[in-house]
C-alpha angles and dihedrals in degrees: 000000000000114000114247117265119251113255116266112264094215095086097053091049090053090050092050091047088052094050089048093054091048092050092051093050091051090050092049088051094050092047089051095049100078089059091055094060123077120241124229088259091055091055093047092051090055091044089054093051089051094047090052101040110024115107130209107279094029120127135194121228118202120221117224090027094227096062090108101158092082090073090071090066110030122100111275091223093064115074113234121209126194123141138119106298096015092120089074096039111123089218083200096170088070123071091196131034125195113208112212104194142182101189093167096067119107114272091004088141098205093181091056091048095052092046088058102036110035103063104105093008130104124194115236104213132330124310117270116222131218108175106303091342120102120194119197128170119215131189105235110227088184091067118128115192111233113234093172135007120188095206090056093047095047095115092064096044123110108230127192145147109253126200124205092258090057096258111148134202112197122230106208121218114241097190095274107035143018101238120199125204116266127026118036094237091063101100142103122230140130113266142163112251137158123243110190094326094321119113111221133186101215147133118287107221114160111192114248095223133247121039092323119109131211105223132191111191123203133192126208103031105164123241123212087062139094109264112211129190113196132169148111145181118297133242118333093337092086092061094058112104106166114157093249093057118097139214118276117224125205120184150166126206138169109260097215099048098022087224115157114245107171135006140178127188115202111195118200110282098027108127133191138034112322117201138189130171146177134197111239121206120237118278144105118335111268136224109231135193117217110194145171131204137173126168089217110033096191111131092350096128104166130202115185148150143197120217137180110210133199121215127283116266109273094012 
């Protein structure tokens, strides 16, 4: 019986050549990486430009959104945005946005960023370079002037628990928060919270449970503006959708007439910032009731705000 032939040697040589090419490619990538990352001097140069030229109301947007190290160096008076989905955020509180970009990073997807960010924005001058960092200011055509912001006016609000029959229980202001009788989480105060990756400075208003509502009442909300109610459930609580959980209701109504103005219903499992708005004709300033309610308040941690917005520039 003939002995078996030895296996051909061509295949191992091909495999060895392939492995060598992969190793060389990895080595080239690793050698290239240091040049893709900014130095401390690069960050300080950008911080100096912003300190000298950023105006009140400006903001910085990080591209890619996960280049968080920049926050350690940028001026504290200029808000910095960078989170999953921030490329498409209107950032409409800011008339000008500085994009701090690192387009040379792997998987930066500059084309995708531009598609989300550029509509309504116009660059003001050419990008300035500091190593791999590029800083470019843009006018923000999505800007909406704030005529009223509930989270900024919280100290002068009247806060109370309200029953369906109109009975009220006051929640006194202690200099930081309006605290209601009962559970420690029943208070109204501006706080930072996260709604589906997005940091929000908003009013903490946890529903008391049952048909009772937690209400914050504000005087002097201007007419002739767009009223916007926005809010949601914070952190991982929004994702919970067990059968025993209930819909969370957010609402705005006019105090004098009790006429509903805005409302949002958040069923269990609905994540992110929910928004609803309406244009209000000119007239006298109004007194508005901002309220929350949920039959079962378990894990219904609400963060919300009420704004009165002016028109976009040029609109």
